C-alpha positions as CSV (number, residue, x, y, z in Angstrom):
1,X,0.1,-0.1,0.1
2,X,1.5,3.4,-1.1
3,X,1.7,6.6,0.9
4,X,-1.4,7.8,-0.5
5,X,-3.5,4.9,-0.1
6,X,-2.3,4.8,3.7
7,X,-3.2,8.4,4.0
8,X,-6.7,8.1,2.4
9,X,-7.4,4.7,4.5
10,X,-6.6,7.0,7.5
11,X,-8.9,9.4,6.6
12,X,-11.7,7.3,6.2
13,X,-10.9,5.6,9.6
14,X,-10.9,9.0,11.3
15,X,-14.4,10.1,9.4
16,X,-16.0,6.6,10.6
17,X,-14.8,7.5,14.0
18,X,-16.5,11.1,14.0
19,X,-19.3,9.8,12.7
20,X,-19.8,7.0,15.3
21,X,-19.4,9.7,18.2
22,X,-21.5,12.2,16.5
23,X,-18.8,14.7,16.1
24,X,-20.3,16.6,13.1
25,X,-17.7,19.0,12.8
26,X,-15.1,16.3,12.7
27,X,-17.1,14.3,10.3
28,X,-17.5,17.1,8.0
29,X,-13.7,18.0,8.1
30,X,-12.8,14.2,7.3
31,X,-15.1,14.3,4.3
32,X,-13.4,17.5,3.1
33,X,-9.9,15.9,3.8
34,X,-11.2,12.5,1.8
35,X,-12.3,14.6,-0.9
36,X,-9.3,16.7,-1.5
37,X,-7.1,13.4,-1.3
38,X,-9.3,12.2,-4.1
39,X,-9.2,15.5,-6.0
40,X,-5.4,15.4,-6.2
41,X,-5.7,11.8,-7.4
42,X,-7.6,13.0,-10.1
43,X,-10.8,10.7,-9.0
44,X,-13.0,13.5,-9.3
45,X,-16.4,11.9,-9.4
46,X,-15.5,10.1,-6.0
47,X,-13.9,13.1,-4.5
48,X,-17.2,15.0,-5.3
49,X,-19.3,12.4,-3.5
50,X,-17.3,12.8,-0.3
51,X,-17.4,16.8,-0.8
52,X,-21.1,16.6,-0.6
53,X,-21.3,14.8,2.5
54,X,-19.1,17.3,3.9
55,X,-22.0,19.8,2.2
56,X,-24.9,18.2,3.6
57,X,-23.1,18.0,7.0
58,X,-22.2,21.8,7.2
59,X,-25.5,22.8,5.9
60,X,-27.4,21.1,8.5
61,X,-25.1,21.3,11.6
62,X,-22.3,23.9,11.1
63,X,-21.9,27.6,10.7
64,X,-22.4,29.4,7.3
65,X,-18.9,30.2,6.8
66,X,-17.8,26.3,7.0
67,X,-19.6,25.9,3.9
68,X,-17.5,28.4,1.9
69,X,-14.4,26.2,1.0
70,X,-16.7,23.2,0.3
71,X,-18.8,25.3,-2.1
72,X,-15.8,26.3,-4.0
73,X,-14.1,22.9,-4.1
74,X,-17.3,21.4,-5.6
75,X,-17.4,24.4,-7.9
76,X,-13.7,23.5,-8.9
77,X,-14.5,19.7,-9.4
78,X,-17.7,20.3,-11.4
79,X,-15.9,22.8,-13.8
80,X,-13.1,20.0,-14.4
81,X,-15.8,17.5,-15.2
82,X,-17.1,20.2,-17.7
83,X,-20.6,20.1,-15.7
84,X,-21.3,23.9,-16.3
85,X,-24.5,24.0,-14.8
86,X,-23.5,22.6,-11.5
87,X,-20.5,24.2,-11.3
88,X,-21.8,27.5,-11.6
89,X,-24.4,26.6,-9.0
90,X,-21.8,25.9,-6.5
91,X,-19.8,28.9,-7.5
92,X,-22.9,31.3,-7.5
93,X,-23.4,29.9,-3.8
94,X,-20.0,30.6,-2.8
95,X,-20.3,34.1,-3.8
96,X,-23.6,34.6,-2.3
97,X,-22.5,33.0,1.0
98,X,-19.2,35.3,0.8
99,X,-21.3,38.5,0.3
100,X,-23.8,37.4,3.3
101,X,-20.6,37.0,5.7
102,X,-18.7,40.0,4.2
103,X,-15.8,38.1,3.8
104,X,-13.7,39.6,1.0
105,X,-11.2,37.0,0.7
106,X,-13.9,34.6,-0.4
107,X,-15.4,37.2,-2.4
108,X,-12.3,37.5,-4.6
109,X,-11.9,33.8,-4.8
110,X,-15.4,33.3,-5.9
111,X,-15.6,35.9,-8.7
112,X,-12.3,34.6,-9.9
113,X,-13.6,30.9,-10.1
114,X,-17.0,32.5,-11.8
115,X,-14.8,34.4,-14.2
116,X,-12.8,31.3,-15.4
117,X,-16.0,29.2,-15.6
118,X,-17.8,31.4,-18.0
119,X,-14.5,32.1,-20.2
120,X,-14.1,28.1,-20.3
121,X,-18.1,28.0,-21.1
122,X,-17.4,30.2,-23.9
123,X,-14.7,28.0,-25.4
124,X,-16.6,24.9,-24.7
125,X,-20.1,26.0,-25.9
126,X,-19.1,29.2,-27.9
127,X,-21.8,31.0,-25.7
128,X,-20.7,34.9,-26.3
129,X,-22.7,36.0,-23.5
130,X,-20.9,34.3,-21.2
131,X,-17.5,36.4,-22.1
132,X,-19.3,39.4,-20.9
133,X,-20.2,37.8,-17.7
134,X,-16.6,36.3,-17.1
135,X,-15.5,39.9,-17.6
136,X,-17.8,41.4,-14.9
137,X,-16.7,38.8,-12.3
138,X,-13.1,39.1,-13.6
139,X,-13.4,42.9,-13.0
140,X,-14.9,42.5,-9.5
141,X,-11.9,39.9,-8.4
142,X,-9.4,42.5,-9.7
143,X,-11.4,45.3,-7.3
144,X,-11.0,43.1,-4.5
145,X,-7.7,41.9,-4.8
146,X,-6.6,45.5,-5.1
147,X,-8.6,46.3,-1.8
148,X,-6.8,43.1,-0.4
149,X,-3.5,43.8,-1.3
150,X,-4.0,47.6,0.1
151,X,-5.2,46.0,3.2
152,X,-4.1,42.6,3.8
153,X,-6.4,40.6,6.2
154,X,-3.5,39.2,8.1
155,X,0.4,39.2,7.9
156,X,0.6,36.0,5.8
157,X,-1.2,37.1,2.7
158,X,-0.1,39.9,0.5
159,X,-2.7,39.2,-2.4
160,X,-0.1,40.7,-4.6
161,X,0.1,37.3,-6.7
162,X,-4.2,37.4,-7.2
163,X,-3.8,41.3,-8.0
164,X,-1.2,40.4,-11.0
165,X,-3.4,37.3,-11.8
166,X,-6.2,39.4,-12.0
167,X,-4.6,41.4,-14.9
168,X,-3.6,38.4,-16.9
169,X,-7.3,37.2,-16.5
170,X,-8.7,40.1,-18.0
171,X,-6.1,40.7,-20.7
172,X,-6.5,37.0,-22.1
173,X,-10.5,37.8,-21.9
174,X,-9.9,41.0,-23.8
175,X,-7.9,39.2,-26.3
176,X,-10.9,36.7,-26.8
177,X,-13.3,39.8,-27.4
178,X,-10.6,41.2,-29.9
179,X,-10.0,44.1,-27.4
180,X,-6.3,43.9,-28.5
181,X,-5.3,47.5,-27.4
182,X,-7.1,47.1,-24.1
183,X,-5.5,43.5,-23.6
184,X,-2.1,45.0,-24.1
185,X,-2.9,47.6,-21.9
186,X,-4.0,45.7,-19.0
187,X,-1.3,43.3,-19.4
188,X,1.4,46.0,-19.3
189,X,0.2,47.4,-16.6
190,X,0.2,44.2,-14.5
191,X,4.1,43.9,-15.7
192,X,4.6,47.5,-14.2
193,X,3.1,46.2,-10.9
194,X,5.7,43.3,-11.1
195,X,8.3,45.6,-11.6
196,X,7.3,48.0,-8.7
197,X,7.0,44.9,-6.3
198,X,10.2,43.4,-7.5
199,X,8.3,40.1,-8.5
200,X,10.8,37.4,-9.7
201,X,11.2,36.9,-13.6
202,X,10.6,33.2,-12.9
203,X,7.2,33.9,-10.9
204,X,4.1,32.1,-12.6
205,X,2.1,35.3,-13.0
206,X,4.7,37.5,-14.4
207,X,5.7,34.7,-16.9
208,X,2.2,34.3,-18.1
209,X,1.8,38.2,-18.4
210,X,5.0,37.9,-21.0
211,X,3.7,35.1,-22.6
212,X,0.2,36.8,-23.4
213,X,2.1,39.7,-24.6
């Protein structure tokens, strides 16, 4: 049995133990851990099954904020499976709950994820209305990333990466909308921020800006 199999078996034992004693918080947490392990192994359908268990327990017994990462994970997995309806359902719920909780970090994540889903929907289904919805969410994500960068919620997060990524997202979208001048402007603005913040040439976000230009 490999390391990943041992990790999964141990997580399932912990889940069963929590369920037996009726510890709802731990039951939900271990269901989430199992879902995450399976997601990282590419077993998306099985991962969704466990994340749905986490979702149901959290919905019934835990605080609303406990559902935020679960909604995000479910939205991400349904997007990977190209089930756009389900992906959008969970991502919209993620955003709504983040708005209700006045959680700017989760609002930023939810808007970014919704932008990416609508962008992907355009490529897969040629739904041109999806591009404009993607632009709206990417713009919201950029505004939130800038606000979080200027006033980070804690000392561990600078939100510089998210702010740079938002320039990439909008730049790529403007290219798809044939707004080439606007795309070049926003991508160059992203590079200017990289220079001002002394971001490494090898950093992923900076590399994508160069590639897109």
